[in-house]
C-alpha positions in Angstrom: 198.3 87.7 231.1 195.3 89.5 229.2 193.3 86.6 228.5 194.3 85.7 232.4 192.8 89.2 233.5 189.6 88.5 231.1 188.8 85.6 232.7 189.4 86.6 236.0 186.7 89.7 235.5 184.1 87.1 234.1 184.8 85.4 237.7 184.4 88.1 240.0 181.3 89.0 237.9 180.0 86.0 237.5 180.5 85.1 241.7 179.0 88.3 242.4 175.6 87.5 240.0 175.7 83.6 241.2 175.7 85.2 245.2 172.9 87.2 244.8 171.0 84.8 243.1 171.5 82.1 245.8 171.0 84.6 248.3 168.0 87.1 247.5 170.5 89.7 247.2 172.5 88.4 250.0 176.1 87.5 249.8 177.3 84.2 250.8 179.4 84.7 254.4 183.0 83.6 254.6 181.3 81.1 257.2 179.0 79.5 254.2 181.8 79.6 251.7 184.3 77.7 254.3 181.6 75.2 254.9 181.0 74.8 251.3 184.0 73.7 250.7 184.6 71.6 253.5 181.7 69.5 252.1 183.3 69.8 248.5 186.9 69.2 249.6 186.7 67.1 253.1 188.5 69.5 255.1 189.0 68.6 258.7 188.0 71.5 261.2 191.0 72.9 261.6 191.1 73.6 258.0 187.7 75.0 258.1 188.4 77.0 260.5 191.7 79.1 258.6 189.7 79.1 255.8 187.1 81.2 257.2 189.8 83.3 258.6 190.7 83.7 254.9 187.2 84.3 253.1 186.5 87.2 256.6 189.9 88.7 255.1 188.8 89.1 251.5 184.6 90.3 252.8 186.4 93.0 254.2 189.0 93.8 251.4 186.4 93.0 248.7 183.9 95.9 250.2 186.3 98.4 250.7 187.7 97.7 246.9 184.2 98.2 246.0 183.5 101.1 247.9 186.9 102.6 246.7 186.0 102.2 243.2 183.0 104.0 243.8 180.9 102.3 240.9 184.0 102.5 238.5 183.5 98.7 237.6 186.9 98.4 235.4 188.9 99.9 238.5 187.0 97.2 240.7 188.1 94.1 238.6 191.5 95.7 238.9 191.8 95.6 242.3 189.7 92.6 242.8 192.0 90.4 240.6 195.1 90.2 242.9 192.6 89.8 246.0 191.3 86.4 244.3 194.4 85.4 243.3 195.9 85.9 246.7 192.7 84.6 248.9 193.1 81.2 246.2 196.8 80.8 247.0 196.1 80.9 250.9 193.2 78.9 250.7 195.8 76.2 248.7 198.3 76.6 251.2 196.3 75.3 253.6 195.3 72.1 251.5 196.6 68.9 251.3 198.1 67.6 247.5 195.0 66.0 246.6 192.6 68.4 248.4 194.7 71.9 246.3 194.0 69.5 242.9 190.8 69.5 243.5 190.0 73.4 244.9 191.9 74.1 241.5 189.4 72.1 239.3 186.1 74.1 241.3 187.8 77.1 240.2 188.2 76.2 236.5 184.6 74.9 236.6 183.6 78.4 238.5 185.7 79.8 235.0 183.9 78.0 232.9 180.7 78.6 234.2 181.0 82.3 234.2 182.7 82.5 231.0 179.4 80.6 229.4 177.2 82.4 231.4 178.9 86.3 230.5 178.8 85.0 226.7 175.0 84.3 226.8 174.4 88.2 227.2 
């Protein structure tokens, strides 16, 4: 359980770092995130619309968590982990079996990259 928590923390920190790097300080919008998945997983328009809605809810909750944590990174990570897991579960529920398998692979690759990036600091 602790290992999974640490992995998720690395994942969340990495997402923040990557999105800042990609957007010059701007986070990718829920629409951009959904479009990226649409390309990676060959989603249909209905799936993309549903995933965009999930990402919008996640972004609102993430911002609330960030504000509530008041700069306390550890508290923020503890609150973000269930949000990330819930978001992933909701997205997978929309996907076909093949798409869900590919999505799991994308998440694992992201976590591996974050772990490697985190180890270089």
